[in-house]
C-alpha positions in Angstrom: 35.0 344.0 140.9 36.5 343.1 137.4 39.8 342.4 139.1 38.2 339.8 141.4 36.4 338.1 138.5 39.6 337.9 136.5 41.5 336.5 139.5 38.7 333.8 140.0 38.9 332.8 136.4 42.7 332.6 136.5 42.5 330.5 139.6 40.2 328.0 137.9 42.5 327.8 134.9 45.5 327.2 137.2 43.9 324.1 138.7 46.1 321.1 137.9 44.8 318.7 135.3 44.9 315.0 135.7 47.8 313.4 134.0 45.4 310.9 132.4 45.2 307.2 132.2 48.0 305.1 131.0 47.6 304.3 127.3 48.6 300.8 126.0 50.3 301.5 122.7 51.3 298.0 121.8 51.2 294.4 123.1 53.3 291.5 121.7 52.3 288.1 122.9 54.6 285.1 122.3 54.0 281.5 123.3 57.0 279.7 124.8 58.0 276.1 124.2 56.5 275.2 127.6 53.1 276.6 126.6 53.2 279.7 128.8 53.1 283.2 127.3 55.3 286.2 127.4 53.8 289.7 127.0 55.8 292.8 126.0 53.5 295.8 126.7 54.3 299.3 125.6 52.7 302.0 127.7 52.6 305.8 127.4 51.7 307.9 130.5 52.7 311.4 131.4 54.4 310.3 134.7 55.0 313.3 136.9 57.0 311.5 139.6 56.3 309.3 142.6 52.9 310.7 143.2 51.5 310.0 139.8 52.9 307.3 137.5 51.9 304.2 135.6 52.6 301.5 138.2 51.4 298.2 136.6 49.5 296.2 134.0 47.8 292.9 134.0 46.6 290.1 131.7 43.0 289.1 132.1 40.9 286.3 130.6 37.7 287.5 128.8 35.7 287.1 132.1 38.1 289.5 133.9 40.0 287.0 135.9 43.7 287.9 136.4 46.2 285.6 134.7 49.3 287.7 135.2 50.4 290.9 136.8 53.4 293.2 136.1 54.1 295.7 138.8 56.1 298.8 137.8 58.1 299.9 140.8 59.1 303.5 139.7 58.1 306.4 137.5 59.2 306.6 133.9 59.3 310.4 133.6 62.1 310.5 131.1 61.2 307.2 129.3 58.0 307.5 127.3 56.7 305.4 125.9 58.2 302.4 127.7 58.0 298.6 127.3 58.1 296.0 130.0 57.7 292.3 129.8 56.1 289.5 131.8 56.9 285.8 131.2 55.3 282.6 132.4 51.7 283.6 132.0 49.6 280.4 131.9 46.6 280.8 129.6 43.9 278.2 129.2 44.2 276.5 125.8 40.6 277.2 124.9 41.1 281.0 125.0 41.7 282.7 121.6 42.3 286.1 123.2 43.1 287.9 126.5 42.8 291.5 127.7 45.5 293.7 129.0 44.7 296.5 131.5 47.0 299.2 132.8 46.9 301.1 136.0 48.4 304.2 137.5 49.0 305.6 141.0 46.8 307.1 142.4 43.9 306.5 140.1 44.0 302.7 139.9 43.0 300.4 137.0 41.9 301.9 133.7 38.3 301.4 132.9 39.2 300.1 129.5 41.3 297.1 128.3 43.2 296.2 125.2 42.2 293.0 123.4 45.1 290.7 122.4 44.4 287.9 120.0 46.5 284.7 120.6 47.6 283.2 117.3 
């Protein structure tokens, strides 16, 4: 009986844990001479391969409307953290900040966002 209990406990401990949500470590926002914005976003995520990896991030206005999307087309298993850029993001002049949100496959968009002040 003890053997079965120990085996059951070990089976529970061996259940794979989620790799977790992508973490936005840094965002650099730079306004171009044409008025559009470039975002350099650094993300950390324990990518495990094609079945679980950080596959994108987006720029949102404060109301949650998408202003720009950067799709990440492959895992970054050996490159952590990593930085990717998106240029040409048009942001209404009245906004003083935007939000950046990351997503991963298969979980989808993070529940949280990172605020980026536009100076």
